[in-house]
N, C-alpha and C positions, 0 to 999 in steps of 0.2 A: 573229251574233258574228263579229268580225273578228280576225285574227291578224297582229301586226306583230313581226318579229324573234323569233318563237316565243312572244310574249305575247298572250293573248286580251284583247279589249276588246269591251264591249257598246255598242250604239248607244243613243240616248236612249230609244226605246220599250222596248227589252229591259231596260235598267236600271230604268226606271220600273216595269215589270211585276214584276221580281224584288224590288225594294224595297217595292212596294205589298203584295206577298204576305207579305214578312217582317213588315211593320207590322201586317197583318191577323192574323197568327199571334200577335203580341204582344198585340194588343187582345183576342183571343179568350180569352187566359189572364189578363187583367187587367181584366175587367168593362167592356170597351170603351174604357178609358182609353188615351191615347197617352203615350209617354215625353216628358219635357220636353227631354231632351238626348240626341242620338244621335251616337256617334263611330264612324266607319268607318275601318278600317285596311286598307291595300293595299300590296303589295310594289312595284307598278309605278306610274308616274305616272298621274294621272287625265286622261282625254280630255274635251274640252269637252262632247261628247254625254253622257258618263257623269255629269258634274257636273249638267247640266240634268235628267237622268233622276232623280238623287237628289232634287233640289229639287222636281220635279214630284210625287214620291211623298210628300215630307215637308213639304208646304206648311203644315201645322198645327203643326209642331214648332218650339219656341222657338229651339233652338240645334242646329246641325248642324256637326260638325267632320269634314272629309275629310283624312285623314292618310296620307301615303306614308311607309313605313319601308324605306329602302334599305339593304341589307346591306353592299354594297361601296362603299368610299370611299377616297380617297387620304390621308385624314387619319390621323394617329397622335398619341398623347399620352403623356407620361411625368409622373410625380409628382416634384416637386422638394422636398427638405427645406430648411428654413430654414438660413441660414448659421450655422456654429458658430464662435465666436471662437477664434483670430484670423482665421478665414476671412471674406471679404467677399462671396463669391459662393455662391449656392445650389448644392447638389450633387444629383445624381440619387438618388432613394430606392432602397432595396433591393427595394421591391415596386412593382407596377403602380399606376397611378392608381386612385383609389377608384371602386368601382361606384356608379353614381348621379350621377357627375360629368356636367355638360353644359355646352356652350359655344354661345352664340348666334352664328351666322355670317352672319345676314342677317335681313331683316324677317320671312321665313316659313320659315327654315331653322335647325336646331340640330343639334349633334352630341351624342349620348347614349351613355355607356358603361354598357351593361347587364352587362358583364363587368368584373372588376377586383378590387381589394383590398377585403375586408370585415373591418375591425378587430373583434376579439372583445372581450367584456367583460373578459377578463383582461389586455387591453392588447396581445395578440399579433396579428399580421397573418395573414390567410388569403386566399389566391388560389387558387380552385378549379382553374384550368387549370395552376397550378404554375409554368409558364414561358411565355415569349413576351410580346409586347406586345399587349394587347387592342385590337381594332378597334372604333371607335365605329359606331353606327348613324347614318345621316343622316336626320333627320326633316324632312319638308316638309309644310307645311299648305297645302292647295288651297282650303279654305273653313273659316270659323270666325273667332273673334276671342278676344282675351285674351292673357295672357302665354304664351310657348311653354313655360314651366316646367310648365304644367298638363298638356299632352299628354305631356311627358317623364315626369312623375310617374305618369300613368296607365299608360304603357308599362312603366315600371320595376316597378310593382306587378303587372301582368299577366305579367311574366316570371318570377314566383314561383308561378304558379297551375296549373302542370302537375302534378297530383297522381298521375300515373302513374309518377313516378320520385321518388327521394329526394334529388335534387340540390338544392343551395341555391338555384340560379337557372338559368334558361335564357337564351340570347342573345336569342331572339325572344319577343314576348308570346304568350300562349296563343291569342289571337285568330287569329294567323297560323299558328302551329305546328299547331293542331287543324285549321284549314282545309286545310292541306297534306296532313295524314294523311287527312282525309275525302275529298279529291279523289282521292288515290291509291287509297283503298278503293273508291270508286264506279267507277273505271276498271276494276278487277278484277272487280267484280260484273257489269258488263255492262248490266243493266237492272233497274229497280225499279218496282213498281206505284205509281201516283200517289196515295199516301196518306202522312200524317206518320209518321215513324219516331223512336223515342226516340234522342236524341243519344248515349246511353251505348252503343248498339250499334256505334258507329263509333270508340269510344275504345280 
């Protein structure tokens, strides 16, 4: 494993070994069947060796999406209300842009707001953070195909799946938030015997 600017990266062989092991665990629990579609989320950019390692391990998989979810970006966004007569210009709304808004900024990049206004059934607005301008996530696709709305919808749904709290949503998808907690837990444990552990033990 290599470290660049404090971020760890696996080489081709290491990534192949990790992903092949993950695929084998899945097949053990699903009668030897392989998934048709695999999506991998990562906070950092994918290195060429990592991408090659993924495809070495997933040769038999029909679709593989490698998605970077970058938390920090210089982009901001506000919601504008339609003009009201006699006004001709739109005015800034009293609430943040809607959660789930996304903007395509390139062939492989999109901005996604996982925080924001969530209008209620009674017509009232609800912004969990209560104040401030929500920052979008910058989504980059390093492998895969299809409209970028698909990974955005996946990430949005996964940002509501942390059942360890009663919040309406989280900023990051559960794939990354759980991975962060798991890594912190393993650092404190020191060492584990080489056998499978129930995921619930790290939640």
